[in-house]
Steps between C-alpha positions, in 0.01 A plus 500: 500500500177343623494122564311214350480209750480134386460232757518120478249313718623168639820542719478876454162635630415166669700219650550189289250229593529123473214500254411790248152505644624522864637863474390729791462873428574748778177684572682836469649430159211604280426831663875568496522432125193716443646793691835463326338477155319826565837669611664363174225641291385154398848367406496181690461144359529142611732304261466128576493136366141475636195552280345847541182337626685327783676825609146666507389222723785545744485875503123539512340754530798681350540497122834598365681510163650152456733325267402135540671173384837686468355748262276259290204694618484867611243725655536875481225738609253217509574363143628149485699364199649161425507185700239288328550131538349424159794689340735225609385159380844345510542600855158376593589151363831502688328584820295177476811301443669672796209412734525133399876499544505635849191313625709250698728761652378581849459873589592621152247756391395613156374867488317532169472875418346461158764679299790357707561210740700465818631185657558531874718262712549694827320237698640194316768260620842569341477210241156613397613863483784403271272293272243785480768750392619256237136452376426869463834558324410228244160645455642849424753344258208313327309834444783645305603869449146638551529440875774521763557356843577718793616340830427654832481395870398136480300575178544477130264696278436474125401828356477653141847597381395858452384550854737645768446732781754732338277537185199555728658783685620675187143460357362669807757782461376582144165649625362722772527517792828316474664675196784727583554361845800307653421131550542333830462118513495283797515120463644190674584224264713384206202576286539867588856528392424580135279786612762625745754514215252686275403749768870569574573551127222751477622707799262372764543334835485112545443363847561136596296363787682241697845349450665349199718620212337783304553772244269725708654815639314497835380239746235456766500217741147348462138586408453642855772766420330566159170564686660722748669700221176535300315613816759764568472621138130500510503712816718764358865393547739614223469288187865422463575148389876589461519524872415131551780267599729384216473144369 
């Protein structure tokens, strides 16, 4: 069966940076992804917590299918759906309260994505990091069942409850060129575990990047190993994700 390849961005294609805007993209990454997409007949997509527009900026001049904001917005074959900030008035109000509540916490960052919001505490002192995590948990609870909190590596993100990377991947698989293919998903964080479980249940291959407990069936050491694998596949190596090291 042919493959459909789904790739997380931060911590998978690129190394985690201290600030979301400080990510560095390897100069060979975009041409590698373009070659591999061609080999896969177009069945390659980025599945990320970032907005689609931000991914476009990082991967310019490349332009790929993307599920952004954990699936809140999705672009396939150039058509973008979802992700409008104005559809989330309760969240917009909570974002303003979040900004006020973390204003006195040094190095705690608010990443406002419109239809979701992330609070980052990677650079914060331990006591400020603990307070930031408490604040974002309280904000998510205040929003109720329409939203959920997902915790990652020194970050807490509030997203619409219906949005998961698992739903995004399954949505891609419903249409060409993804339909009828075996899903392969590479991710690195707790936020990717739901998608790993979904891909496993559907007979695909899940690949955890980095250490940590996981339900993924395979593992790669770091983004450099991911880029090495993608380059090999783009250059004609056998497309055999089952041969990757076990998790």
